[in-house]
C-alpha positions as CSV (number, residue, x, y, z in Angstrom):
1,M,6.2,21.2,42.0
2,A,5.4,18.1,39.6
3,R,1.8,16.9,39.2
4,H,0.5,13.3,39.2
5,N,0.2,11.1,36.1
6,R,-2.9,11.5,33.8
7,D,-4.3,8.7,32.0
8,G,-4.9,8.4,28.0
9,S,-5.5,6.2,25.1
10,G,-4.9,5.6,21.5
11,A,-4.7,2.9,18.9
12,D,-2.0,1.6,16.7
13,Q,-1.9,1.1,12.8
14,R,-3.4,-2.4,13.5
15,G,-6.2,-1.2,15.5
16,F,-4.8,-2.4,18.9
17,A,-6.0,-0.3,22.0
18,Y,-3.5,1.3,24.3
19,Q,-3.5,2.8,27.6
20,V,-1.1,5.7,28.5
21,S,-0.1,6.8,31.8
22,Y,1.8,9.9,31.5
23,Q,3.5,13.0,33.3
24,P,1.4,15.8,32.1
25,D,4.0,18.4,32.0
26,W,6.6,16.2,30.3
27,L,5.0,14.0,27.6
28,R,4.2,15.5,24.5
29,H,3.3,12.6,22.6
30,V,3.9,9.1,21.9
31,K,4.5,7.4,18.5
32,V,4.3,3.9,17.6
33,T,6.8,2.2,14.6
34,R,5.7,-1.3,13.5
35,V,7.1,-2.8,10.3
36,L,4.5,-3.8,7.7
37,Q,4.1,-7.1,6.0
38,T,5.6,-5.3,2.8
39,G,8.8,-4.7,5.0
40,R,8.2,-1.0,5.1
41,Q,8.0,0.9,8.5
42,S,4.7,2.6,9.7
43,T,5.0,5.4,12.3
44,K,1.7,6.5,14.0
45,T,1.1,8.8,16.7
46,L,-0.5,7.0,19.3
47,F,-1.2,9.4,21.9
48,R,-0.7,13.4,22.1
49,N,-1.0,15.3,25.1
50,P,-3.9,17.3,25.2
51,A,-2.1,20.0,27.3
52,G,-0.5,22.9,25.0
53,C,2.0,23.7,27.4
54,Q,3.4,22.8,30.8
55,E,1.5,24.0,34.1
56,A,4.2,23.1,36.4
57,T,7.9,22.0,36.2
58,P,7.9,18.1,35.6
59,G,10.1,17.6,38.2
60,G,13.5,15.4,38.2
61,R,11.8,11.8,37.6
62,V,9.1,11.2,35.4
63,R,7.5,8.1,34.5
64,T,5.1,6.9,31.5
65,R,3.5,3.4,31.3
66,I,2.0,2.1,28.2
67,A,-0.3,-1.2,28.0
68,S,-1.8,-2.9,25.5
69,P,-3.9,-6.3,26.9
70,D,-4.8,-7.6,23.7
71,Q,-1.1,-7.9,22.8
72,G,0.2,-8.7,26.5
73,L,2.3,-5.6,26.1
74,D,2.9,-3.5,29.4
75,F,6.0,-1.7,30.4
76,E,7.0,1.4,32.6
77,V,9.9,3.8,31.7
78,A,11.2,6.2,34.5
79,V,13.7,8.7,33.5
80,T,15.6,10.8,35.9
81,D,16.4,14.1,34.4
82,M,17.4,16.6,36.8
83,K,18.2,19.4,33.8
84,G,15.3,18.8,31.9
85,A,17.7,17.6,29.1
86,V,16.1,14.4,28.1
87,A,14.2,15.0,24.5
88,R,13.3,11.7,23.6
89,V,13.3,8.0,24.8
90,R,12.8,5.0,22.4
91,V,11.8,1.7,23.8
92,A,11.5,-1.7,21.6
93,F,8.9,-4.1,22.8
94,M,8.7,-7.7,21.4
95,V,5.1,-9.0,20.8
96,V,3.7,-12.1,19.6
97,N,1.8,-11.5,16.3
98,D,-1.1,-13.4,15.0
99,K,1.1,-15.8,13.3
100,G,2.9,-17.0,16.4
101,E,6.0,-14.9,15.3
102,K,8.0,-12.4,17.3
103,E,7.6,-8.9,16.0
104,E,9.0,-5.7,17.3
105,V,6.9,-2.6,18.3
106,E,9.0,0.6,18.8
107,F,7.6,3.4,21.1
108,T,9.2,7.0,20.9
109,L,8.2,9.3,24.0
110,E,9.0,13.0,23.4
111,N,9.2,15.7,25.7
112,D,8.7,19.1,23.8
113,L,6.1,20.8,25.4
114,L,6.3,24.5,25.6
115,T,7.2,26.2,28.8
116,P,4.3,28.7,30.3
117,V,4.8,32.2,29.0
118,G,5.2,34.7,31.7
């Protein structure tokens, strides 16, 4: 039986704080990618699930919410995955940076938790 979402937190490359609400038996980690001023991309692990493996079956529908009030960023992704085959979900979110320009921030949610042995 699927368990209720848990809450976690993290910070990105620029020090912005994030809250993450996640399904503990589905989400392994969240990575955040930004384009730096030099034009290069920077990817950082924003949040890693502290559980090393699943304790229960995730269920057919999993939800992940990511919020950063300082950036006006708040979204939720719900995935219906009856066969447990979804490995990764990417979300691109447009924020307004300190120069008043729109900037894309990409989040990668990965499902790769180990299944319990036994």
